[in-house]
N, C-alpha and C positions, 0 to 999 in steps of 0.2 A: 576692576574687572571681577575680582573675587567676591565683592559684595553683590554684584549683579548675578553671578552664578549661584550664590547662596540664596538670593531672593527667588531665582528661578526654581531652585530645588524646593524651597518652602512652598512656593505656589503649586508645584507639581504634586507635592504631598497633600496639600489642601484640596486640590482637584480630585485626587483619589479618594480622600475622605468624603467629599461631596457626592461623588459618583456612587461610592459604596452605600452612603446613607440614602440616596435617592432610590436605589434598587433594593434596599433592605438587605444588602450583602454584609453589613457589619454587625448584624444581630441586635442593634439598638432600635432600629426603625422597623415598621411593618414591611413585610416583603411586598413588593410591587411587581406582579408578574409581567405587566406590559413593559415596564421600564427594564426589567431583567431581560426580556426577549429582545428589546432594542439594543441593550448592551451586548448581549450575545451576538447579535448580528453585526454590530459595529466593531467591537474589540475582540470577539471570539469567545466561545464558551470556556476555553482553556484559561484565558486571562480573568474571566468572571469568577471561575472556580478559585483562582489564586487570590482574588480579592475577598472571597467568602471566608470568613474566619469564624470558627464555632463560638468563640467567647468574645462578647462585646468588649469586655475589659481588656482582653489581650490586644484587640484591634486598636482601641483608643490608646492603650499604653504604648503600643508599638509606634503609632503615629506620633504621639507626644515625644517618645524617645528619639525618633528620626528628626522631628522638628528641632529638638535640642541637641542633636548631634551624637546621641549615644543611646544606650539601652535603658530600659526602665529598671531601676535598682532600688530596693527597699522603699518603694512608693515614690521615688523621685528619679528624674532622668540623670544619667551620668555620662560624661564625655568619654570616659575610658571604657565603658561597656561593662566593666566589672565593679567599678566604684571603689572608693576608699572605705576602709572599715569605719563604722560609726560607733559612738559610745552611747549606751542607753542610760536610763535613769539610775541604775545601780552601779554605774561606772565600769561596766563590763564592755569589752570590745566585742561588737557583734559583726560577724563576717557578712559582707553583702551577699544578697541572693538575687539571682536573675530568674524571673518567672519564665519557664520554658515555653509557655504559650505566647508570651510577649516576644521572645526571641524568634519563634516560628512565624509569628505574624509579621514581625519586622523584616525577616528574610523574604517572606512572600511579597511584601510591599516593595522591597528593593528589587526583586525579580521582575515584578510588573513594570516598575519604572525603567529598569534596564531594557526589557523587551520592547517597550514603547519608544525607546530612544536609539536603538541600534537596528541595523539591517539584519533581519533574522529569517531564515527559512528552515523550519522544523516541521515535523508531521502535525504539530498543533497550530502553527501560525506561519503565515508568509507575510512579512511586514518589512517593507522597504520604502524608499523615497516615493515610488510611484503609488503605492497603496496609501501612504500618508497624504499625498496630493489628491487622490480620489476621495478619501474621506473628508478632507478639508473642503473640496469643491461641493460634495454632497451636502455637507452641513451648511455651507453658505447658501446653496440653492434652497434648502429647507427654511433657513432663516428668512430669506427674501420672500418665499411663498407665504410664510406665516405673517410677515409684515404686510404684504399685499392683502391678504385675507382680512386681517384686523382693520386695515385702512378702509377696505371696501365695506365692511360691516359698519364701521364708524360713519361713513358717508351716507349710507342708506339705512 
């Protein structure tokens, strides 16, 4: 059961990474206004803003840290969030540093995942089982419409 939950968590993080990349929200890809408008309509402008991270490195570092169960520390993910001290070439103990942008990005990603998985009614978002069902039905209808269109074009 724990392995299934861990896999579901990893897939959710990868989905957020893909969504952010598609819309240009992560700073690494070109911004796609059409996709961003669709995301604003589907998951709300508030959640899109939460996905928008100013620094691409922070976004990628935060995603990698979440995927590995911890924060990004001294260029590597750490399970403890703060990491163990490391020794550099001169045999000096170097205290771990956590990039504040990575921490901020990680917290934003966790907030988006939490908001998408709980029933929430705030001034920014109304998200419950019925809105999840509406979105799922809408996406299924759009998928079927696209398949029919492509099938029709292929036949003629």
